[in-house]
N, C-alpha and C positions, 0 to 999 in steps of 0.2 A: 386698284380697286376702284369699280365704278361706283359713284353716288349720283342723287339727285336731290333738287333743292326746290321745295313749297312751302308755302305758308302751313303753320300747324294751328289746329283749335285745340286748346286744353281745358279739361275742366276739373274743379275742384269740389268734393264732396264733403260734408261735415256731418258727424253723427253725433248725437247729442242723446245723453242718458240721465234718468232722474232716479235718484234713490231716496225712500222714505223711511223714518224709523217711528216706532211708537213708544210713548211715555206711559209709565205706569201710574194712575189715576190714583185720588187718595179716598179714603174710606173703605176700602176692600181688605179683606180678612186674608192671611197668608194664603189660605187654600185657593181663594179666588184669584190672588195675584199670581200664585205659580201656575194656576190653569190657564190666566191669560196670556201670560209668559210663554206656556208652551204653545198654546194656540197661535199665538204671534209667531213663533219660530217655526211651526211646521206649515204657516201659510206662505210665510218667507221663502223657507225651503223650495215648496211646490212652486211657488211664482217664479222664484229662479230658475228651477228646472224647466219651466214651461216657455219661459223668455230667451234662456239663452240658445244663441243661434249656432249651428253646425259650422265647423270652419269650412270655408269654400273649397271645392272640388278643383284639384289643377287639371287642366286640358288645355287641348289647343284648338284654336279657333278656326274650326274647318270651314265654317259659312263665310268667313273673310275671306278664307285661301279659294273658296270656288268663284269668288268674283274674278278674279285673275283669270284672263282669258275670253271675258265675257265682252260683248258687244255694249256700246253707249246705250243703246234704246233698252237693252235687258238689263243692265245695272241701276237706269233712270226707273224703271219700271218696279225694281226689286228696292231701291234707296230713297226713292221720293224725290223732292224736290232740289233742283241745283243752287246752292247757295253761295258758293264762292269759286275761285279759279287761281291757279298760280303758274308761274311760267320758269318751269326748271330748264337747264339747258338743252336746248334739240327738241322741247316739246311743251304740252300745256295740260296742266292738272286740273281736273274738274271735281270739285268736293260737294259732297250731298248732305241733305238733312239727316239722314239714318243711316250715313255711308262713312266714307273715308275720303283721300283723296287719289283718284285714279287719272293715269298719265298715258297721253299719245303723243307720238312722235309729230312734228309739224307735218310733216309729209302726209300725216293722216287725216288731217282736219280739212274739213269742206269750206275753206274761208270764202266769206261773204264779200266779194268784191268793193261794195261800196264801204265796207269796212275796213278793208285791209290798206287800199290806198299808199300801197310801198311799205308798209310798215309790217315786217316779219312776224310782229306780236302786237295784235290790234287788241284793243281792250273792249269791252262792252259799254255802250251808253250807260249814263245814269238817270235815273227818274227824277221826279220833282222833290223827294226826299234825300236826294245825293245816294241813294243805293243802286247797285248794278242792275240794269235790266238786261237778263240774260233770254228776254223773248226774241232778241235780234242777234244772239251771239253765236258765233262760228262754232260749229259742234264736230265732231269725228265722224267720219264716215261711217254709216250703221252698218257696214258690213265688215271692218275692221275690230278688232279684238284689243282690249286693254291690254298694255305692255308692262304695266308696273302698279302697285299700290303703296301708297305712306299712309301710316297712322302716327299720331303725335304721341302715343301712348302704348307701351310694350304691354301692358296687362290687357288692351284690345285682343291681342293675338295670343299672349301665354294667359288665358284664364286662370283665374285664380291665384295669380302673382300679386301680392300685397306687399312684400319685402324684395329684398335685394335677394338675389341668388347668385351662386358661383356659376361659371360656365359649364363646370361639369355636371351639376346638378340640373341645370337646363338640358343639357345632353341626354341624362337618365332620365328626367321626369317627363319630357315634352318628345323625345324620341328622335332629335335632329342631331345632325354631326356637325360638330365645330370644324370649320377649315383653318381660319386664321384671325388674329386680333393685332390690328394696326393703328397707329396714330391718324386721329382725323382732327380737321380743323373745321367742319362744318355744323354739326350739332352736338357735339362733344369733343373731349380728348382723344378718345377711343372707337373705332370701329371694330365690332366682332361680327365675322361673317358664318352663316351657318348654311347648310345644305338640307332640304326637305324635299324628297321624292324629286320632281321637275324644277324646283323652285329653290333661289337663293335668296338668303334673309339675312338683311344687314340691320345690325342694331348699333346705335350710335349711345354711348356711355361717357361720363366721367372718370369711372374707375375702370381699369383696364382688363380685370377678370371678374367683374360684377355687372349682372344685369338689373336695372332697377325697373319699377313699374311705369315710372312716366318717362323711360327712355323712347327717342325717334325710332321707329322701323320703318324699313322700306324691303318690299319683296317683289321679285319679278321672276320670270320663266329665266331657266338657264339658257 
């Protein structure tokens, strides 16, 4: 089972909801009190109906999959500024502000001779603030297509995935075929491999037959 290793960026979202209740004031007649209570209940019901959000629709992120096989200039144009990089075995991963990790082989990189200096994995220089300066970073050949993608969260690929799903449910809902699940020592205890059209998807999980929203996923052409 072939896997790749790069750094992943994780995000956490907190949702806070507020509720309020009204107390009956003094000096009201029984009829007025009943009327106010009825109106409050009616208003509460309407508010609840209006603010209740529908359940997220489960769908496959075809937009993410469409990045696979694109060239670096096209991905950069689509996904924005280069913000980080990784060095998986045999390749370099480029991470964009509005995208994910995109991997090219070392032979596909236009190495800057001044940066390489005999080092097969040169890192970009840093600016005065200690941040990487990607203006002089070696980039992929503009004619070579991206060979693989990695995302730090499975719900980036499986849209609407908010809780753990069994492998059989993943197959049924998202229309992909499960190939195998085996032990893995990289991003989790297990790795479940799926097939979708001309792509192979590997999901790294802590439980053997369950896919969690925060599982790391790699995608590559077959």
